[in-house]
C-alpha positions as CSV (number, residue, x, y, z in Angstrom):
1,X,6.1,-15.0,-10.2
2,X,2.9,-14.0,-11.9
3,X,3.5,-10.6,-13.2
4,X,2.8,-11.7,-16.7
5,X,-1.0,-11.7,-15.9
6,X,-1.2,-7.9,-16.6
7,X,0.9,-5.3,-18.2
8,X,2.3,-3.6,-15.1
9,X,4.1,-0.1,-15.3
10,X,4.7,2.8,-13.1
11,X,3.1,5.9,-14.3
12,X,4.9,8.7,-12.2
13,X,8.4,7.4,-11.9
14,X,10.5,5.1,-14.4
15,X,9.5,1.6,-14.7
16,X,11.2,-0.5,-12.1
17,X,11.3,-4.2,-11.4
18,X,8.9,-5.4,-8.7
19,X,8.7,-8.7,-7.1
20,X,6.7,-10.5,-4.4
21,X,8.8,-13.6,-4.0
22,X,6.8,-16.8,-3.0
23,X,4.2,-15.5,-0.7
24,X,3.1,-16.8,2.6
25,X,-0.4,-18.1,2.1
26,X,-2.7,-16.7,4.8
27,X,-5.9,-18.6,3.8
28,X,-7.7,-18.2,7.2
29,X,-7.7,-14.3,6.9
30,X,-8.5,-14.3,3.1
31,X,-11.7,-16.5,3.7
32,X,-12.6,-14.4,6.6
33,X,-12.4,-11.3,4.5
34,X,-15.4,-12.3,2.5
35,X,-17.6,-12.0,5.7
36,X,-16.4,-8.7,7.6
37,X,-17.6,-5.1,7.1
38,X,-15.8,-1.9,8.0
39,X,-17.2,1.4,8.6
40,X,-14.6,3.6,6.8
41,X,-13.3,6.8,8.3
42,X,-11.4,9.3,6.2
43,X,-8.4,11.4,7.2
44,X,-7.5,14.4,5.1
45,X,-4.1,13.6,3.6
46,X,-1.6,16.4,2.7
47,X,-0.4,15.7,-0.9
48,X,3.3,16.6,-1.4
49,X,3.8,20.0,-3.2
50,X,6.5,22.6,-3.1
51,X,4.1,24.7,-0.7
52,X,3.4,21.9,1.5
53,X,7.0,20.8,1.7
54,X,8.2,24.1,2.8
55,X,5.3,24.2,5.4
56,X,5.5,20.7,6.7
57,X,8.6,19.0,5.3
58,X,10.6,19.3,8.4
59,X,7.9,18.4,11.0
60,X,6.1,15.7,9.0
61,X,7.4,12.6,7.2
62,X,6.9,12.1,3.5
63,X,5.6,8.7,2.5
64,X,5.7,7.1,-1.0
65,X,3.7,4.2,-2.1
66,X,1.8,3.1,-5.1
67,X,-1.5,1.1,-5.5
68,X,-2.9,-1.0,-8.3
69,X,-6.6,-0.5,-8.2
70,X,-7.3,-2.4,-11.3
71,X,-8.7,-6.0,-11.9
72,X,-6.4,-8.8,-11.8
73,X,-7.9,-11.2,-14.3
74,X,-7.7,-15.0,-13.9
75,X,-6.8,-14.6,-10.3
76,X,-6.5,-17.9,-8.6
77,X,-9.8,-19.8,-8.9
78,X,-11.7,-16.5,-9.6
79,X,-12.4,-14.6,-12.9
80,X,-10.9,-11.5,-11.4
81,X,-10.0,-9.8,-8.1
82,X,-9.6,-6.1,-7.3
83,X,-8.2,-4.1,-4.3
84,X,-10.6,-1.2,-3.6
85,X,-9.5,0.5,-0.5
86,X,-6.7,0.7,2.0
87,X,-6.6,2.4,5.4
88,X,-3.9,3.1,7.9
89,X,-4.0,4.2,11.6
90,X,-1.5,6.3,13.4
91,X,-0.6,4.3,16.5
92,X,1.4,5.4,19.6
93,X,4.2,3.3,21.3
94,X,1.8,1.3,23.2
95,X,-0.5,0.7,20.3
96,X,-3.0,3.5,21.2
97,X,-4.7,5.4,18.4
98,X,-3.3,9.0,17.9
99,X,-6.1,10.0,15.7
100,X,-9.8,9.8,15.6
101,X,-9.6,9.2,11.8
102,X,-7.6,6.7,9.5
103,X,-5.6,7.7,6.5
104,X,-7.7,6.1,3.7
105,X,-6.7,5.4,0.1
106,X,-9.3,4.5,-2.6
107,X,-9.8,5.0,-6.4
108,X,-12.1,7.7,-7.6
109,X,-14.0,4.9,-9.2
110,X,-13.7,1.1,-8.9
111,X,-15.1,0.6,-12.4
112,X,-13.1,3.1,-14.6
113,X,-9.5,2.1,-13.4
114,X,-6.5,1.0,-15.3
115,X,-4.2,-1.9,-14.5
116,X,-1.4,0.2,-13.3
117,X,0.2,1.5,-10.1
118,X,-1.3,4.9,-8.9
119,X,1.3,7.0,-7.1
120,X,0.7,8.6,-3.7
121,X,3.3,10.9,-2.1
122,X,1.8,12.4,1.2
123,X,3.0,14.1,4.2
124,X,2.0,12.4,7.5
125,X,2.5,13.0,11.2
126,X,5.8,11.1,12.2
127,X,5.4,7.6,13.9
128,X,4.0,4.2,13.1
129,X,1.0,3.5,10.9
130,X,-0.8,0.2,11.1
131,X,-3.0,-1.3,8.3
132,X,-6.5,-0.6,9.8
133,X,-8.6,-1.8,7.0
134,X,-9.1,-2.9,3.4
135,X,-11.8,-3.5,0.9
136,X,-11.3,-6.3,-1.6
137,X,-13.4,-7.7,-4.4
138,X,-13.5,-11.2,-6.0
139,X,-15.6,-12.3,-8.9
140,X,-16.3,-16.0,-9.8
141,X,-18.5,-14.8,-12.6
142,X,-20.6,-11.8,-13.6
143,X,-23.3,-12.9,-11.3
144,X,-21.1,-14.2,-8.4
145,X,-19.4,-11.1,-7.1
146,X,-18.3,-10.9,-3.3
147,X,-16.9,-7.7,-1.6
148,X,-15.2,-7.8,1.7
149,X,-14.3,-5.0,4.0
150,X,-12.0,-6.0,6.8
151,X,-11.7,-3.6,9.8
152,X,-9.3,-2.7,12.5
153,X,-10.9,-5.3,14.9
154,X,-9.2,-8.0,12.9
155,X,-6.0,-6.0,11.8
156,X,-5.2,-4.3,15.0
157,X,-5.5,-6.7,18.1
158,X,-4.6,-5.6,21.6
159,X,-2.6,-2.6,20.2
160,X,-0.6,-4.9,17.8
161,X,-0.5,-4.4,14.0
162,X,-1.6,-7.8,13.0
163,X,-1.9,-6.8,9.3
164,X,1.4,-4.9,9.3
165,X,2.7,-1.3,9.7
166,X,5.2,1.2,8.5
167,X,7.1,4.0,10.1
168,X,8.2,7.4,9.2
169,X,10.2,10.1,10.9
170,X,10.0,13.9,10.8
171,X,11.9,15.4,7.8
172,X,12.2,11.9,6.3
173,X,11.1,10.7,2.8
174,X,10.4,6.9,2.9
175,X,9.3,4.4,0.3
176,X,7.1,1.7,1.7
177,X,6.2,-0.4,-1.3
178,X,3.7,-1.2,-4.1
179,X,0.4,-2.5,-3.1
180,X,-2.0,-4.8,-5.2
181,X,-3.3,-8.3,-5.3
182,X,-1.6,-11.6,-5.1
183,X,-3.1,-14.2,-7.3
184,X,-1.0,-17.1,-6.2
185,X,-3.6,-19.4,-4.7
186,X,-6.3,-17.5,-2.7
187,X,-6.5,-13.9,-4.0
188,X,-5.0,-11.6,-1.2
189,X,-4.2,-8.0,-0.9
190,X,-0.2,-7.8,-1.1
191,X,2.6,-5.6,-0.6
192,X,5.2,-5.8,-3.5
193,X,8.5,-4.1,-3.7
194,X,11.0,-2.7,-6.0
195,X,14.0,-5.2,-6.1
196,X,17.7,-4.2,-6.3
197,X,19.5,-0.9,-5.6
198,X,19.9,-0.1,-9.1
199,X,16.2,-0.3,-9.9
200,X,15.4,1.7,-6.7
201,X,18.0,4.3,-7.6
202,X,16.1,4.8,-10.9
203,X,13.0,5.2,-9.0
204,X,14.4,7.8,-6.7
205,X,15.8,9.7,-9.6
206,X,12.2,9.9,-11.1
207,X,10.9,11.1,-7.7
208,X,13.5,13.9,-7.6
209,X,12.8,15.0,-11.2
210,X,9.0,15.0,-10.3
211,X,9.6,17.0,-7.1
212,X,12.8,18.9,-7.7
213,X,12.3,21.0,-4.5
214,X,13.0,17.8,-2.6
215,X,16.1,16.8,-4.6
216,X,18.5,17.1,-1.7
217,X,16.5,14.8,0.5
218,X,17.4,11.1,0.5
219,X,14.7,8.6,0.0
220,X,14.7,5.7,2.5
221,X,13.7,2.1,1.4
222,X,11.7,0.9,4.3
223,X,9.0,-1.4,3.3
224,X,5.6,-1.8,5.0
225,X,6.4,-4.6,7.5
226,X,4.1,-7.6,7.4
227,X,4.1,-11.4,8.0
228,X,0.7,-12.0,6.2
229,X,0.5,-9.6,3.3
230,X,4.0,-9.6,1.9
231,X,7.4,-11.0,2.0
232,X,10.4,-9.3,3.9
233,X,13.1,-7.8,1.8
234,X,16.1,-5.6,2.6
235,X,17.8,-3.4,0.0
236,X,21.5,-4.3,-0.1
237,X,23.8,-1.2,-0.2
């Protein structure tokens, strides 16, 4: 565990304990990330509000995640590392793309960011979403800075979500994890998670207080599934 590197906290909901367990080191992918370039495509997201929930809440799925866009200092052999972009693609049952644009997340500025988890609560078309791209920066020094953009040709291969995926059903509210950087060895984008039912219940209480119009809707704990950018974890009932 290396959460002592930065003061982590959750801004929208009550602070909850997060964990990564011991990560599976995917060194080949991390090294490759320093050489690939992605042409980003942006899909308009529908942020959750009382109006959008009344309009789309039953036909779309609500997805909760948080992303730390801040710099992780003394990250592995580097001075710092930073996640700068995530993209997800809506896939059909056979792995075909169901949209001509990806759902893309990024900070308003990569320079003026705080080391905290930014909350995202959005309405999406029901189905499965594969990680289709990410942008990642590592700095060995002020003069040695490398930025990688990994695209869908490496993350979605023959219709299979190599980087990982999440699913959401119509009318469902689902938590898929906290995304940031793993500094254990080679810096890597990583999906963390809230550990324990008590901590998750506190998190859900915070969600319902922030969005009281959704207070009667249960929140499902279903993490972004990945073999390379996070550890499996199931919430015990």
